[in-house]
C-alpha positions in Angstrom: -31.2 18.7 12.8 -28.0 16.8 11.8 -29.2 13.9 13.8 -32.8 14.4 12.4 -31.5 14.3 9.0 -29.2 11.3 9.6 -32.0 9.4 10.5 -34.0 10.4 7.3 -30.9 9.4 5.1 -30.2 5.9 6.8 -34.0 5.2 6.3 -33.7 6.4 2.7 -30.3 4.4 1.9 -31.6 1.4 3.3 -34.6 1.4 1.0 -33.7 -0.2 -2.3 -36.3 1.7 -4.5 -35.7 5.4 -3.0 -31.8 4.2 -3.3 -32.4 3.9 -7.2 -34.5 6.3 -7.9 -32.3 8.9 -6.3 -29.1 7.9 -8.1 -31.4 7.6 -11.3 -32.3 11.5 -10.8 -28.7 12.6 -10.3 -27.6 10.7 -13.4 -30.3 12.3 -15.4 -29.4 15.8 -14.4 -25.9 14.6 -15.7 -27.2 13.6 -18.7 -28.3 17.4 -20.0 -25.0 17.5 -21.5 -26.0 14.5 -23.8 -28.2 17.4 -25.3 -25.3 19.0 -26.7 -25.2 15.6 -29.2 -28.2 16.5 -30.9 -27.7 16.7 -34.6 -29.9 16.5 -37.5 -28.3 15.7 -41.0 -30.9 15.4 -43.3 -30.0 16.3 -46.7 -29.3 19.9 -47.3 -30.9 20.3 -43.5 -28.1 19.9 -41.1 -29.1 21.1 -37.5 -27.0 20.8 -34.5 -28.8 22.2 -31.5 -25.9 23.1 -29.2 -25.2 25.6 -32.2 -28.1 27.2 -31.5 -27.0 28.9 -28.3 -28.5 27.0 -25.7 -25.2 26.6 -23.9 -24.3 30.3 -24.0 -23.9 32.2 -21.0 -26.0 33.8 -19.6 -29.0 31.9 -21.1 -27.8 28.5 -20.3 -28.7 29.1 -16.4 -32.5 29.7 -17.9 -32.3 26.2 -20.1 -30.8 24.0 -17.7 -32.8 25.0 -14.8 -35.8 24.8 -16.7 -34.9 21.0 -18.0 -33.6 20.1 -14.5 -36.8 21.0 -13.2 -38.7 18.7 -15.4 -37.0 15.9 -13.8 -38.4 16.4 -10.0 -40.9 14.0 -10.3 -38.3 10.9 -9.4 -37.8 12.7 -6.2 -41.2 13.5 -5.9 -41.7 9.3 -5.7 -39.1 9.1 -3.0 -40.6 11.4 -1.0 -43.9 10.5 -1.4 -42.8 6.7 -0.6 -41.1 7.9 2.4 -44.0 9.0 4.0 -46.1 5.9 3.0 -43.1 3.4 4.3 -43.4 5.5 7.9 -47.0 4.4 7.8 -46.4 0.7 6.3 -43.6 0.0 8.3 -44.8 1.4 11.6 -41.4 3.3 11.7 -43.3 6.6 12.4 -45.0 5.2 15.5 -41.6 3.9 16.9 -39.9 7.2 16.3 -42.2 8.7 18.4 -42.4 6.1 20.9 -38.5 6.5 21.4 -38.9 10.3 22.1 -39.2 12.1 18.4 -41.9 14.8 18.9 -44.2 15.0 16.0 -42.8 18.7 15.3 -39.3 16.6 15.3 -40.8 14.4 12.9 -42.0 16.6 10.5 -38.6 19.1 10.8 -36.7 15.9 9.9 -39.2 15.0 6.7 -38.5 19.1 5.8 -34.8 18.9 6.3 -34.6 16.1 4.2 -36.6 17.6 1.1 -34.3 21.1 1.8 -31.2 19.0 1.3 -32.7 17.0 -1.7 -33.3 20.8 -3.1 -30.2 22.0 -2.3 -27.9 19.5 -3.6 -30.0 19.3 -6.9 -29.2 23.0 -7.2 -25.4 23.0 -6.7 -25.3 19.9 -9.2 -26.9 22.1 -12.0 -25.0 24.6 -10.9 -21.7 22.9 -11.4 -23.2 21.1 -14.6 -24.2 24.3 -16.0 -21.0 26.0 -15.4 -19.0 22.9 -17.3 -21.3 23.0 -20.2 -21.1 27.0 -20.5 -17.6 27.0 -20.5 -17.2 24.5 -22.9 -19.6 25.9 -25.7 -20.0 29.4 -25.0 -17.8 32.2 -26.5 -19.2 34.5 -23.3 -16.6 34.1 -20.7 -16.6 37.5 -19.0 -18.0 36.9 -15.3 -20.4 39.5 -15.7 -21.9 37.8 -18.4 -21.2 34.0 -17.0 -23.1 35.0 -13.6 -25.9 37.1 -14.8 -29.1 35.2 -14.9 -28.1 32.7 -11.8 -31.5 33.8 -10.1 -32.9 31.5 -12.1 -30.7 29.0 -9.9 -32.7 30.5 -7.0 -35.8 29.9 -8.5 -35.0 26.7 -9.5 -34.5 25.8 -5.6 -37.4 27.5 -4.5 -39.6 25.5 -6.9 -38.2 22.0 -5.9 -38.7 23.2 -2.2 -42.2 23.9 -3.1 -42.9 21.0 -5.1 -41.6 18.5 -2.6 -43.2 20.3 0.5 -46.5 19.5 -1.3 -45.6 15.9 -1.9 -44.8 15.6 1.7 -48.0 17.0 2.6 -49.6 14.5 0.3 -48.0 11.8 1.7 -49.1 12.2 4.8 -52.7 13.1 4.0 -53.3 9.9 2.0 -50.8 7.6 3.2 -50.2 5.5 0.2 -47.6 6.3 -2.3 -49.8 5.5 -5.4 -52.9 7.3 -4.2 -50.5 10.7 -3.4 -49.2 10.3 -7.0 -52.4 9.9 -8.2 -54.0 13.0 -6.5 -51.2 15.3 -7.6 -51.9 14.1 -11.0 -55.5 14.9 -10.8 -54.7 18.1 -8.9 -52.6 19.3 -11.8 -55.5 18.6 -14.2 -57.8 20.5 -11.8 -55.4 23.5 -12.0 -55.6 23.1 -15.7 -59.1 22.8 -16.0 -59.5 25.8 -14.2 -56.8 27.8 -15.9 -58.9 27.0 -19.1 -62.1 28.2 -17.5 -60.7 31.5 -16.5 -59.2 32.3 -19.4 -61.6 31.4 -22.4 -64.9 30.6 -21.1 -65.4 33.2 -18.2 -63.8 35.2 -20.6 -61.8 37.6 -18.2 -58.6 40.1 -19.2 -55.5 38.7 -19.5 -54.1 40.7 -16.1 -57.4 39.2 -14.6 -56.9 35.9 -15.2 -53.2 35.8 -14.8 -53.8 37.4 -11.4 -55.5 34.5 -10.1 -53.9 31.4 -11.7 -50.7 32.7 -10.2 -51.8 31.9 -6.6 -52.7 28.2 -7.9 -49.9 25.9 -6.1 -48.1 24.2 -8.9 -48.8 27.0 -11.6 -47.4 29.5 -9.0 -44.2 26.8 -9.1 -44.5 26.6 -12.9 -44.4 30.6 -13.1 -40.9 30.6 -11.3 -39.0 29.5 -14.6 -41.3 29.9 -17.6 -40.4 27.5 -21.1 -36.9 29.3 -22.4 -37.5 28.2 -26.2 -38.8 31.3 -27.4 -35.8 33.3 -26.0 -33.6 31.7 -28.6 -32.7 33.7 -31.6 -33.6 30.9 -33.9 -37.1 30.8 -32.5 -37.5 34.5 -32.9 -36.2 34.6 -36.4 -38.9 31.8 -37.2 -41.7 34.2 -35.4 -41.1 37.2 -37.6 -41.2 35.0 -40.9 -44.8 34.0 -39.5 -45.6 37.5 -38.3 -45.5 36.8 -34.6 -43.4 38.7 -31.9 -42.2 37.5 -29.3 -42.2 39.7 -26.5 -42.6 37.5 -23.3 -41.5 38.1 -19.4 -38.9 35.6 -18.8 -38.1 37.2 -15.3 -37.8 35.8 -12.2 -40.1 37.9 -9.9 -40.0 38.3 -5.9 -43.5 38.1 -5.5 -43.2 34.9 -7.4 -41.1 33.4 -4.8 -43.1 34.6 -1.9 -46.0 33.1 -3.5 -44.0 29.7 -3.5 -42.4 30.2 -0.5 -45.8 31.1 1.4 -47.5 27.6 0.0 -44.6 26.1 1.2 -45.2 27.2 4.8 -48.7 26.2 4.1 -48.1 22.7 3.1 -45.6 22.1 6.0 -48.0 23.5 8.6 -50.7 21.5 7.3 -48.6 18.3 7.6 -47.6 19.2 10.9 -51.4 19.5 12.1 -52.7 16.4 10.0 -50.0 14.5 12.5 -51.1 16.2 15.4 -54.5 15.0 15.1 -54.2 11.6 13.8 -53.9 9.1 15.9 -51.2 6.7 14.7 
């Protein structure tokens, strides 16, 4: 596996655009810390985002993983381009001629996206600890690590999303069209979501049960928006007669659904490669 990973990393590092995108991704992950500097000072209105508790333990695990997950599209471009370059540069054919089996080829790609997901998770873990201890008044270890299941959700979410990108890269071969299809699929899911919720008028439990099995929706469900958990948001909601009572937990069945999609995407990638004349 290390040999396969080494081959893929050499390919990526020798590709200038991939190298730039990977570096940009990790630099942007680090820039989460800049959120602490956001301040609004307009007359009597003074607002400092860091003082709203976004970097307090254990809430920070939810907030940071949610923000970091929104940056995954940088690596999505890298993964889709990685597959497109295999076809355009004929390296996939050369790898197979040199003795690499199709199963090993797919395994090398999956190991690469898994490493991307793992390194991203470790990176977010370190950033979160640094910001949390810098801004949070809560430093008891029980509270510090009480919401770290969001890290697992973040890792699984990236694995699932990157596997989908890998599948699209193999299916469509051209990066621009593959990324375009990814966007179109996102729109299709949202339209289906809207139809089930408002047009067909299913009960809330019914449409949520159905939509949780959509690939992108299942990944999104792993880490729901954290904004309504903030005390300021709940206080504002009470003033307008609303009561935020959402489920923010990471559930085991949500992880299983995403892992099932991951397995299907990797298996589908292998079957496509097996049947395709290279």
